[in-house]
DSSP file (Angstrom, degrees, kcal/mol; ACC not computed):
  #  RESIDUE AA STRUCTURE BP1 BP2  ACC     N-H-->O    O-->H-N    N-H-->O    O-->H-N    TCO  KAPPA ALPHA  PHI   PSI    X-CA   Y-CA   Z-CA
    1    1 A V              0   0    0      0, 0.0     2,-0.0     0, 0.0     0, 0.0   0.000 360.0 360.0 360.0 129.9  -28.3   -1.9   -6.8
    2    2 A D     >  -     0   0    0      1,-0.1     4,-2.7     4,-0.0     5,-0.2  -0.279 360.0-103.2 -74.5 166.7  -28.2   -0.4  -10.3
    3    3 A V  H  > S+     0   0    0      1,-0.2     4,-2.3     2,-0.2     5,-0.2   0.891 118.1  46.3 -59.4 -46.5  -25.4    2.0  -11.3
    4    4 A E  H  > S+     0   0    0      2,-0.2     4,-2.3     1,-0.2    -1,-0.2   0.921 114.3  47.2 -66.1 -44.1  -27.5    5.2  -11.1
    5    5 A L  H  > S+     0   0    0      2,-0.2     4,-2.7     1,-0.2    -2,-0.2   0.909 111.8  51.8 -62.8 -41.7  -29.0    4.3   -7.8
    6    6 A R  H  X S+     0   0    0     -4,-2.7     4,-2.4     2,-0.2    -2,-0.2   0.920 109.5  49.1 -60.7 -45.2  -25.6    3.4   -6.4
    7    7 A R  H  X S+     0   0    0     -4,-2.3     4,-2.0     1,-0.2    -1,-0.2   0.917 113.0  47.1 -61.6 -44.3  -24.1    6.7   -7.5
    8    8 A D  H  X S+     0   0    0     -4,-2.3     4,-2.1     2,-0.2    -2,-0.2   0.899 110.6  52.8 -64.3 -40.9  -27.0    8.6   -5.9
    9    9 A M  H  X S+     0   0    0     -4,-2.7     4,-2.4     1,-0.2    -2,-0.2   0.927 110.3  46.8 -61.2 -45.8  -26.7    6.6   -2.7
   10   10 A W  H  X S+     0   0    0     -4,-2.4     4,-2.5     1,-0.2    -1,-0.2   0.854 109.3  54.6 -67.3 -34.4  -23.0    7.4   -2.4
   11   11 A A  H  X S+     0   0    0     -4,-2.0     4,-2.0     2,-0.2    -1,-0.2   0.909 110.2  47.0 -63.2 -40.9  -23.6   11.1   -3.1
   12   12 A M  H  X S+     0   0    0     -4,-2.1     4,-2.4     2,-0.2    -2,-0.2   0.912 111.0  51.0 -67.1 -42.5  -26.1   11.2   -0.3
   13   13 A V  H  X S+     0   0    0     -4,-2.4     4,-2.5     1,-0.2    -2,-0.2   0.911 109.8  51.0 -61.2 -42.2  -23.7    9.3    2.1
   14   14 A R  H  X S+     0   0    0     -4,-2.5     4,-2.8     2,-0.2    -1,-0.2   0.912 109.6  49.9 -61.6 -42.8  -21.0   11.9    1.2
   15   15 A K  H  X S+     0   0    0     -4,-2.0     4,-1.5     2,-0.2    -2,-0.2   0.919 111.5  48.4 -62.9 -43.5  -23.3   14.8    2.0
   16   16 A L  H  <>S+     0   0    0     -4,-2.4     5,-2.3     2,-0.2     4,-0.2   0.926 112.3  49.2 -61.1 -44.4  -24.3   13.3    5.3
   17   17 A R  H ><5S+     0   0    0     -4,-2.5     3,-1.7     1,-0.2    -2,-0.2   0.923 109.3  51.6 -60.8 -46.0  -20.6   12.7    6.1
   18   18 A E  H 3<5S+     0   0    0     -4,-2.8    -1,-0.2     1,-0.3    -2,-0.2   0.777 105.5  56.5 -63.9 -26.6  -19.7   16.3    5.2
   19   19 A S  T 3<5S-     0   0    0     -4,-1.5    -1,-0.3    -3,-0.2    -2,-0.2   0.449 124.9-102.1 -85.7   0.8  -22.4   17.6    7.5
   20   20 A G  T < 5 +     0   0    0     -3,-1.7     2,-0.3     1,-0.3    -3,-0.2   0.517  69.6 149.2  96.5   5.9  -20.9   15.7   10.4
   21   21 A V      < -     0   0    0     -5,-2.3     2,-0.4    -6,-0.2    -1,-0.3  -0.549  47.9-124.5 -74.4 134.0  -23.2   12.7   10.6
   22   22 A T        -     0   0    0     -2,-0.3     2,-0.5     2,-0.0    -1,-0.1  -0.664  29.3-165.7 -77.5 130.5  -21.6    9.5   11.9
   23   23 A I        -     0   0    0     -2,-0.4     2,-0.7     2,-0.0   -10,-0.0  -0.975  13.3-156.6-122.1 128.0  -22.1    6.7    9.4
   24   24 A I        -     0   0    0     -2,-0.5     2,-0.5     2,-0.0    -2,-0.0  -0.925  19.9-172.2-103.4 116.1  -21.5    3.1   10.1
   25   25 A L        -     0   0    0     -2,-0.7     2,-0.5     2,-0.0    -2,-0.0  -0.928  12.2-167.6-114.5 124.6  -20.9    1.3    6.8
   26   26 A T        +     0   0    0     -2,-0.5     2,-0.3     2,-0.0     3,-0.0  -0.954  26.7 151.4-109.2 130.1  -20.6   -2.4    6.4
   27   27 A T        -     0   0    0     -2,-0.5    -2,-0.0     1,-0.1     3,-0.0  -0.999  50.4-152.5-155.7 151.6  -19.2   -3.5    3.1
   28   28 A H  S    S+     0   0    0     -2,-0.3     2,-1.2     1,-0.1     3,-0.1   0.443  84.7  90.0 -97.7  -6.4  -17.3   -6.2    1.3
   29   29 A Y    >>  -     0   0    0      1,-0.2     3,-1.3     2,-0.1     4,-1.3  -0.736  58.6-176.6 -91.5  91.2  -16.1   -3.6   -1.2
   30   30 A I  H 3> S+     0   0    0     -2,-1.2     4,-2.7     1,-0.3     5,-0.2   0.808  76.6  63.8 -64.6 -31.0  -13.0   -2.5    0.6
   31   31 A E  H 3> S+     0   0    0      1,-0.2     4,-1.7     2,-0.2    -1,-0.3   0.828 101.0  53.7 -63.5 -28.6  -12.2    0.2   -1.9
   32   32 A E  H <> S+     0   0    0     -3,-1.3     4,-2.5     2,-0.2     5,-0.3   0.922 109.5  46.9 -67.8 -43.9  -15.4    1.9   -0.9
   33   33 A A  H  X S+     0   0    0     -4,-1.3     4,-2.5     1,-0.2    -2,-0.2   0.904 110.5  53.1 -63.4 -40.7  -14.3    1.9    2.8
   34   34 A E  H  < S+     0   0    0     -4,-2.7    -1,-0.2     1,-0.2    -2,-0.2   0.883 114.4  42.2 -62.5 -37.8  -10.9    3.2    1.8
   35   35 A E  H  < S+     0   0    0     -4,-1.7    -2,-0.2    -5,-0.2    -1,-0.2   0.890 126.8  28.1 -75.1 -40.2  -12.5    6.1   -0.1
   36   36 A M  H  < S+     0   0    0     -4,-2.5    -3,-0.2    -5,-0.1    -2,-0.2   0.792  96.7  91.5 -97.0 -31.0  -15.2    7.0    2.4
   37   37 A A     <  -     0   0    0     -4,-2.5     3,-0.1    -5,-0.3    16,-0.0  -0.350  38.2-175.8 -83.8 148.0  -14.1    6.1    5.9
   38   38 A D  S    S+     0   0    0      1,-0.3    16,-3.2    -2,-0.1    17,-0.4   0.686  86.7  30.2 -96.5 -33.7  -12.2    8.1    8.6
   39   39 A R  E    S-A   53   0A   0     14,-0.3     2,-0.4    15,-0.1    -1,-0.3  -0.945  74.3-152.4-126.8 149.3  -12.0    5.0   10.9
   40   40 A I  E     -A   52   0A   0     12,-3.3    12,-2.8    -2,-0.3     2,-0.4  -0.966   6.6-169.5-124.6 135.3  -11.9    1.4   10.0
   41   41 A G  E     -A   51   0A   0     -2,-0.4     2,-0.5    10,-0.2    10,-0.2  -0.978   9.2-156.3-119.2 138.9  -13.1   -1.6   11.9
   42   42 A V  E     -A   50   0A   0      8,-2.7     7,-2.7    -2,-0.4     8,-1.1  -0.967   6.2-168.7-118.3 126.2  -12.1   -5.2   10.9
   43   43 A I  E     -A   48   0A   0     -2,-0.5     2,-0.5     5,-0.2     5,-0.2  -0.955   3.6-175.7-114.2 129.1  -14.3   -8.1   11.9
   44   44 A N  E >  S-A   47   0A   0      3,-2.8     3,-1.8    -2,-0.5    -2,-0.0  -0.982  72.7 -18.5-127.8 119.9  -13.0  -11.7   11.4
   45   45 A K  T 3  S-     0   0    0     -2,-0.5    -1,-0.1     1,-0.3     3,-0.1   0.879 129.4 -50.2  52.5  42.7  -15.3  -14.6   12.2
   46   46 A G  T 3  S+     0   0    0      1,-0.2     2,-0.5    -3,-0.0    -1,-0.3   0.436 116.6 112.2  81.5  -0.4  -17.5  -12.4   14.4
   47   47 A E  E <   -A   44   0A   0     -3,-1.8    -3,-2.8     2,-0.0     2,-0.7  -0.909  68.3-129.7-111.1 130.2  -14.6  -10.9   16.4
   48   48 A I  E     +A   43   0A   0     -2,-0.5    -5,-0.2    -5,-0.2     3,-0.1  -0.671  31.2 173.2 -74.7 115.5  -13.6   -7.3   16.1
   49   49 A I  E     +     0   0A   0     -7,-2.7     2,-0.3    -2,-0.7    -1,-0.2   0.569  61.1   9.9-102.0 -10.5   -9.9   -7.5   15.6
   50   50 A L  E     -A   42   0A   0     -8,-1.1    -8,-2.7     2,-0.0     2,-0.4  -0.912  44.2-179.3-167.9 137.7   -9.2   -3.9   14.9
   51   51 A V  E     +A   41   0A   0     -2,-0.3     2,-0.3   -10,-0.2   -10,-0.2  -0.956  34.2 150.0-135.8 121.8  -10.7   -0.4   15.1
   52   52 A E  E     -A   40   0A   0    -12,-2.8   -12,-3.3    -2,-0.4     2,-0.2  -0.994  54.3 -91.7-153.2 149.7   -8.4    2.3   14.0
   53   53 A D  E  >  -A   39   0A   0     -2,-0.3     4,-2.9   -14,-0.3   -14,-0.3  -0.489  44.1-128.6 -59.0 132.0   -8.2    5.7   12.4
   54   54 A K  H  > S+     0   0    0    -16,-3.2     4,-2.7     1,-0.2     5,-0.2   0.904 104.8  47.2 -58.5 -46.0   -7.8    5.0    8.6
   55   55 A S  H  > S+     0   0    0    -17,-0.4     4,-1.9     1,-0.2    -1,-0.2   0.889 114.4  47.4 -66.3 -36.9   -4.7    7.2    8.1
   56   56 A L  H  > S+     0   0    0      2,-0.2     4,-3.0     1,-0.2     5,-0.2   0.909 111.8  50.9 -67.2 -41.9   -3.0    5.8   11.2
   57   57 A L  H  X>S+     0   0    0     -4,-2.9     4,-2.8     1,-0.2     5,-0.5   0.923 109.7  49.7 -59.6 -45.8   -3.8    2.2   10.1
   58   58 A M  H  X5S+     0   0    0     -4,-2.7     4,-1.2    -5,-0.2    -1,-0.2   0.887 114.5  45.0 -63.1 -38.8   -2.4    2.8    6.6
   59   59 A R  H  <5S+     0   0    0     -4,-1.9    43,-0.2    -5,-0.2    -2,-0.2   0.912 117.6  43.8 -70.2 -41.9    0.8    4.3    8.1
   60   60 A K  H  <5S+     0   0    0     -4,-3.0    -2,-0.2     1,-0.2    -3,-0.2   0.918 130.2  19.8 -71.2 -44.5    1.2    1.5   10.8
   61   61 A L  H  <5S+     0   0    0     -4,-2.8    -3,-0.2    -5,-0.2    -2,-0.2   0.570 102.8  95.5-107.5 -11.3    0.4   -1.5    8.7
   62   62 A G     << -     0   0    0     -4,-1.2     2,-0.3    -5,-0.5    39,-0.2  -0.427  56.4-152.0 -80.6 156.9    1.0   -0.4    5.1
   63   63 A R        -     0   0    0     -2,-0.1    67,-2.3    37,-0.1     2,-0.3  -0.910   4.3-143.5-123.1 153.1    4.2   -0.8    3.2
   64   64 A K  E     -BC  99 129B   0     35,-2.3    35,-2.9    -2,-0.3     2,-0.4  -0.880  10.5-157.6-115.5 152.2    5.6    1.2    0.4
   65   65 A Q  E     -BC  98 128B   0     63,-2.9    63,-2.1    -2,-0.3     2,-0.5  -0.987   8.4-155.9-130.0 140.0    7.5    0.0   -2.6
   66   66 A L  E     -BC  97 127B   0     31,-2.9    31,-2.9    -2,-0.4     2,-0.5  -0.974  15.4-163.0-109.6 121.2    9.9    1.8   -4.9
   67   67 A T  E     -BC  96 126B   0     59,-3.1    59,-1.9    -2,-0.5     2,-0.6  -0.930   0.3-161.4-109.3 123.6   10.1    0.2   -8.3
   68   68 A L  E     -BC  95 125B   0     27,-3.0    27,-2.0    -2,-0.5     2,-0.8  -0.912   9.2-148.4-105.5 123.2   13.1    1.0  -10.5
   69   69 A H  E     -BC  94 124B   0     55,-3.0    54,-3.0    -2,-0.6    55,-1.2  -0.827  27.3-136.9 -91.2 112.9   12.7    0.3  -14.2
   70   70 A L  E     - C   0 122B   0     23,-3.2    52,-0.3    -2,-0.8    50,-0.0  -0.345  12.5-138.3 -79.5 149.7   16.2   -0.6  -15.3
   71   71 A Q  S    S+     0   0    0     50,-2.7    51,-0.1     1,-0.2    -1,-0.1   0.898  96.8  19.7 -66.7 -42.4   18.0    0.6  -18.4
   72   72 A S  S    S-     0   0    0     49,-0.6    -1,-0.2    20,-0.1    49,-0.1  -0.984  93.8-106.6-130.0 140.8   19.4   -2.9  -19.0
   73   73 A P        -     0   0    0      0, 0.0     2,-0.3     0, 0.0    20,-0.2  -0.276  28.4-143.8 -67.1 151.7   18.1   -6.2  -17.5
   74   74 A L        -     0   0    0     18,-2.4    20,-0.1     1,-0.1     3,-0.1  -0.825  11.6-155.6-109.7 152.5   20.0   -7.9  -14.7
   75   75 A T  S    S+     0   0    0      1,-0.3     2,-0.3    -2,-0.3    -1,-0.1   0.648  82.3   1.0 -96.4 -20.7   20.3  -11.7  -14.2
   76   76 A A  S    S-     0   0    0     16,-0.1    -1,-0.3     0, 0.0     3,-0.0  -0.976  85.7 -88.2-157.4 162.3   20.9  -11.3  -10.4
   77   77 A I        -     0   0    0     -2,-0.3     5,-0.0    -3,-0.1    11,-0.0  -0.669  55.9-110.8 -76.0 126.6   21.1   -8.7   -7.7
   78   78 A P    >   -     0   0    0      0, 0.0     3,-1.9     0, 0.0    -1,-0.1  -0.188  18.6-117.7 -59.9 150.4   24.7   -7.5   -7.6
   79   79 A V  G >  S+     0   0    0      1,-0.3     3,-2.1     2,-0.2     4,-0.3   0.840 112.8  66.0 -56.8 -36.5   26.8   -8.4   -4.5
   80   80 A A  G 3  S+     0   0    0      1,-0.3    -1,-0.3     2,-0.1     3,-0.2   0.707 105.5  44.4 -60.8 -19.1   27.2   -4.7   -3.7
   81   81 A L  G X  S+     0   0    0     -3,-1.9     3,-1.8     1,-0.1    -1,-0.3   0.223  79.3 110.5-107.8  12.3   23.4   -4.6   -3.1
   82   82 A A  T <  S+     0   0    0     -3,-2.1    -1,-0.1     1,-0.3    -2,-0.1   0.809  75.2  54.1 -60.1 -32.3   23.3   -7.8   -1.1
   83   83 A G  T 3  S+     0   0    0     -4,-0.3     2,-0.4    -3,-0.2    -1,-0.3   0.516  93.3  87.8 -81.3  -3.8   22.5   -6.0    2.2
   84   84 A V  S <  S-     0   0    0     -3,-1.8     2,-1.9    27,-0.0    -3,-0.0  -0.790  86.5-119.0 -99.6 136.9   19.5   -4.2    0.7
   85   85 A Q        +     0   0    0     -2,-0.4    13,-0.8    13,-0.1     2,-0.3  -0.530  58.0 153.0 -75.1  84.8   16.1   -5.8    0.7
   86   86 A L  E     -D   97   0B   0     -2,-1.9     2,-0.4    -5,-0.2    11,-0.2  -0.855  33.9-157.2-117.0 150.0   15.6   -5.9   -3.0
   87   87 A E  E     -D   96   0B   0      9,-2.0     9,-2.9    -2,-0.3     2,-0.6  -0.993  12.7-144.1-123.7 134.5   13.6   -8.1   -5.3
   88   88 A L  E     -D   95   0B   0     -2,-0.4     7,-0.2     7,-0.2   -11,-0.1  -0.872  23.2-123.4 -98.5 123.9   14.5   -8.6   -8.9
   89   89 A A    >   -     0   0    0      5,-2.7     3,-2.0    -2,-0.6     5,-0.2  -0.265  26.9-108.5 -61.9 153.0   11.4   -9.0  -11.2
   90   90 A D  T 3  S+     0   0    0      1,-0.3    -1,-0.1     2,-0.1    -2,-0.0   0.821 120.4  55.4 -53.1 -34.9   11.4  -12.2  -13.3
   91   91 A S  T 3  S-     0   0    0      1,-0.1    -1,-0.3   -18,-0.0    -2,-0.1   0.692 104.6-131.1 -72.8 -17.6   12.1  -10.2  -16.4
   92   92 A G  S <  S+     0   0    0     -3,-2.0   -18,-2.4     2,-0.2    -2,-0.1   0.445  83.8 103.7  80.0  -0.5   15.2   -8.7  -14.8
   93   93 A N  S    S+     0   0    0    -20,-0.2   -23,-3.2     1,-0.1     2,-0.4   0.516  73.0  52.5 -92.3  -6.0   14.0   -5.2  -15.9
   94   94 A Q  E     -B   69   0B   0    -25,-0.2    -5,-2.7    -5,-0.2     2,-0.5  -0.991  57.4-159.3-136.3 139.4   12.8   -4.1  -12.5
   95   95 A L  E     -BD  68  88B   0    -27,-2.0   -27,-3.0    -2,-0.4     2,-0.5  -0.959  17.0-157.6-108.8 133.9   14.2   -3.8   -9.0
   96   96 A I  E     -BD  67  87B   0     -9,-2.9    -9,-2.0    -2,-0.5     2,-0.6  -0.958   6.9-170.2-119.2 121.8   11.6   -3.6   -6.2
   97   97 A Y  E     -BD  66  86B   0    -31,-2.9   -31,-2.9    -2,-0.5     2,-0.5  -0.950   6.0-160.6-113.3 117.2   12.5   -2.1   -2.9
   98   98 A T  E     +B   65   0B   0    -13,-0.8     2,-0.3    -2,-0.6   -33,-0.2  -0.845  20.5 169.4 -99.7 131.8   10.0   -2.5   -0.1
   99   99 A F  E     -B   64   0B   0    -35,-2.9   -35,-2.3    -2,-0.5     2,-0.7  -0.941  39.5-112.5-142.2 161.6   10.3   -0.1    2.8
  100  100 A D    >   -     0   0    0     -2,-0.3     3,-1.2   -37,-0.2   -37,-0.1  -0.855  20.7-158.7 -95.1 114.5    8.6    1.1    5.9
  101  101 A A  T 3  S+     0   0    0     -2,-0.7    -1,-0.1   -39,-0.2     5,-0.1   0.622  85.4  68.0 -70.8 -12.0    7.6    4.7    5.4
  102  102 A Q  T 3  S+     0   0    0    -43,-0.2    -1,-0.2   -42,-0.1     4,-0.1   0.706  78.4  96.9 -81.3 -20.0    7.4    5.3    9.2
  103  103 A T  S <  S-     0   0    0     -3,-1.2     3,-0.1     1,-0.1    -4,-0.0  -0.293  85.5-116.6 -70.8 157.3   11.1    4.9    9.8
  104  104 A E  S    S+     0   0    0      1,-0.2     2,-0.4     2,-0.1    -1,-0.1   0.891 104.4  29.2 -61.5 -40.8   13.2    8.0   10.1
  105  105 A T        -     0   0    0      1,-0.1    -1,-0.2    -5,-0.0    -5,-0.1  -0.985  64.8-161.7-123.1 132.1   15.2    7.0    7.0
  106  106 A T        -     0   0    0     -2,-0.4    -6,-0.1    -3,-0.1    -1,-0.1   0.701  36.3-125.3 -83.2 -20.2   13.7    4.9    4.2
  107  107 A G  S  > S+     0   0    0     -8,-0.1     4,-2.4   -23,-0.0     5,-0.1   0.446  76.6 120.0  88.9   0.0   17.0    3.9    2.8
  108  108 A I  H  > S+     0   0    0      2,-0.2     4,-2.8     1,-0.2     5,-0.2   0.930  72.5  49.9 -65.9 -45.1   16.1    5.2   -0.7
  109  109 A A  H  > S+     0   0    0      1,-0.2     4,-2.1     2,-0.2    -1,-0.2   0.919 112.9  47.6 -59.9 -43.2   19.0    7.6   -0.9
  110  110 A S  H  > S+     0   0    0      2,-0.2     4,-2.5     1,-0.2    -1,-0.2   0.909 111.6  50.7 -63.2 -42.8   21.5    4.9    0.1
  111  111 A L  H  X S+     0   0    0     -4,-2.4     4,-2.5     2,-0.2    -2,-0.2   0.936 110.6  47.9 -60.8 -48.0   20.0    2.5   -2.4
  112  112 A L  H  X S+     0   0    0     -4,-2.8     4,-2.1     1,-0.2    -1,-0.2   0.874 111.5  51.2 -63.4 -37.0   20.2    5.0   -5.3
  113  113 A R  H  X S+     0   0    0     -4,-2.1     4,-2.7    -5,-0.2    -1,-0.2   0.928 110.8  48.0 -63.7 -45.6   23.8    5.8   -4.3
  114  114 A K  H  X S+     0   0    0     -4,-2.5     4,-1.8     2,-0.2    -2,-0.2   0.879 110.0  52.4 -64.5 -38.0   24.7    2.1   -4.3
  115  115 A L  H  <>S+     0   0    0     -4,-2.5     5,-2.6     2,-0.2     4,-0.4   0.928 111.2  47.4 -61.3 -44.3   23.0    1.6   -7.7
  116  116 A N  H ><5S+     0   0    0     -4,-2.1     3,-1.3     1,-0.2    -2,-0.2   0.927 111.5  49.6 -62.4 -45.9   25.1    4.5   -9.1
  117  117 A E  H 3<5S+     0   0    0     -4,-2.7    -1,-0.2     1,-0.3    -2,-0.2   0.809 111.0  50.9 -63.4 -29.6   28.3    3.1   -7.6
  118  118 A S  T 3<5S-     0   0    0     -4,-1.8    -1,-0.3    -5,-0.2    -2,-0.2   0.478 115.0-117.3 -86.5  -3.2   27.5   -0.3   -9.1
  119  119 A G  T < 5 +     0   0    0     -3,-1.3     2,-0.7    -4,-0.4    -3,-0.2   0.710  63.6 147.9  75.6  19.6   26.9    1.3  -12.5
  120  120 A I      < -     0   0    0     -5,-2.6     2,-0.3    -6,-0.2    -1,-0.3  -0.800  29.7-162.5 -92.2 118.6   23.2    0.2  -12.6
  121  121 A E        -     0   0    0     -2,-0.7   -50,-2.7    -3,-0.1   -49,-0.6  -0.767   4.5-162.4-102.4 145.9   21.2    2.8  -14.5
  122  122 A Y  E     -C   70   0B   0     -2,-0.3   -52,-0.3   -52,-0.3     3,-0.1  -0.944  14.1-160.0-125.6 149.6   17.4    3.1  -14.4
  123  123 A K  E    S+     0   0B   0    -54,-3.0     2,-0.3    -2,-0.4   -53,-0.2   0.620  75.8   4.8-102.5 -16.5   15.1    4.9  -16.8
  124  124 A D  E     -C   69   0B   0    -55,-1.2   -55,-3.0     2,-0.0     2,-0.3  -0.986  57.5-169.6-160.6 157.9   12.1    5.4  -14.5
  125  125 A L  E     +C   68   0B   0     -2,-0.3     2,-0.3   -57,-0.2   -57,-0.2  -0.989   5.9 177.2-149.5 153.0   11.0    4.8  -11.0
  126  126 A H  E     -C   67   0B   0    -59,-1.9   -59,-3.1    -2,-0.3     2,-0.3  -0.991  18.5-135.9-152.1 157.0    7.7    5.0   -9.1
  127  127 A T  E     +C   66   0B   0     -2,-0.3     2,-0.3   -61,-0.2   -61,-0.2  -0.835  19.5 178.6-112.1 153.1    6.4    4.4   -5.6
  128  128 A S  E     -C   65   0B   0    -63,-2.1   -63,-2.9    -2,-0.3     2,-0.3  -0.947  11.3-149.4-143.1 163.4    3.3    2.6   -4.6
  129  129 A E  E     -C   64   0B   0     -2,-0.3   -65,-0.2   -65,-0.2   -67,-0.0  -0.932  31.2 -83.4-136.1 161.2    1.8    1.7   -1.2
  130  130 A S        -     0   0    0    -67,-2.3     2,-0.2    -2,-0.3   -68,-0.1  -0.273  42.9-134.3 -58.7 143.0   -0.4   -1.0    0.3
  131  131 A S     >  -     0   0    0      1,-0.1     4,-2.0   -69,-0.0     5,-0.2  -0.510  26.3-106.0 -89.3 167.4   -4.1   -0.6   -0.2
  132  132 A L  H  > S+     0   0    0      1,-0.2     4,-2.8     2,-0.2     5,-0.2   0.864 123.8  57.2 -60.4 -35.0   -6.6   -1.1    2.5
  133  133 A E  H  > S+     0   0    0      2,-0.2     4,-2.7     1,-0.2    -1,-0.2   0.908 104.0  51.3 -63.0 -41.9   -7.5   -4.4    0.9
  134  134 A D  H  > S+     0   0    0      1,-0.2     4,-2.1     2,-0.2    -2,-0.2   0.922 112.9  45.9 -58.9 -44.3   -3.8   -5.5    1.2
  135  135 A I  H  X S+     0   0    0     -4,-2.0     4,-2.6     2,-0.2    -2,-0.2   0.917 111.9  51.3 -66.3 -43.8   -3.8   -4.6    4.9
  136  136 A F  H  X S+     0   0    0     -4,-2.8     4,-2.8     2,-0.2     5,-0.3   0.936 110.3  48.5 -58.0 -49.3   -7.2   -6.3    5.5
  137  137 A V  H  X S+     0   0    0     -4,-2.7     4,-2.5     1,-0.2     5,-0.2   0.905 112.2  49.8 -60.1 -42.0   -6.0   -9.6    3.8
  138  138 A S  H  X S+     0   0    0     -4,-2.1     4,-1.7    -5,-0.2    -1,-0.2   0.923 112.5  47.0 -63.1 -44.6   -2.9   -9.5    5.9
  139  139 A L  H  X S+     0   0    0     -4,-2.6     4,-0.9     2,-0.2    -2,-0.2   0.938 115.9  43.5 -62.2 -48.2   -4.8   -8.9    9.1
  140  140 A V  H >< S+     0   0    0     -4,-2.8     3,-0.5     1,-0.2     4,-0.4   0.891 113.5  50.0 -69.2 -40.1   -7.4  -11.7    8.5
  141  141 A S  H >< S+     0   0    0     -4,-2.5     3,-0.8    -5,-0.3    -1,-0.2   0.826 107.5  55.3 -69.7 -29.3   -4.8  -14.2    7.2
  142  142 A N  H 3< S+     0   0    0     -4,-1.7    -1,-0.2    -5,-0.2    -2,-0.2   0.737 105.0  54.3 -72.2 -21.7   -2.7  -13.6   10.3
  143  143 A K  T <<        0   0    0     -4,-0.9    -1,-0.2    -3,-0.5    -2,-0.2   0.493 360.0 360.0 -89.5  -4.4   -5.7  -14.4   12.6
  144  144 A Q    <         0   0    0     -3,-0.8    -1,-0.2    -4,-0.4    -2,-0.1   0.463 360.0 360.0 -93.3 360.0   -6.4  -17.8   11.0
């Protein structure tokens, strides 16, 4: 499908969706499903392994990460942070904290307090979350 036709097709699908029409979309382009779908079904080797509301699926199976860009590089994670699930980037300039956003407490406040107590300064931080593609790959690879 050429670019213009594809754009027109998606505009029509969006209009149908907005008018309440149920659309069953099969695609290998997971980012399209992530953008358009309210519910997601995953088929692996001909077997339906999951049908779920997209937002619920993202909350249940997705993970979030907090990446801290450090003021000064580290060679190792300090002992004071040993109990925290942290990963140190190869460059030593980033600490990556993966957490479950569904839990009552994410542990971020505790992590930031421990960093402060350890004298570790950061210049920037950002969060990211699993994409639908990440979740799909995890589901399919777990079934093999």
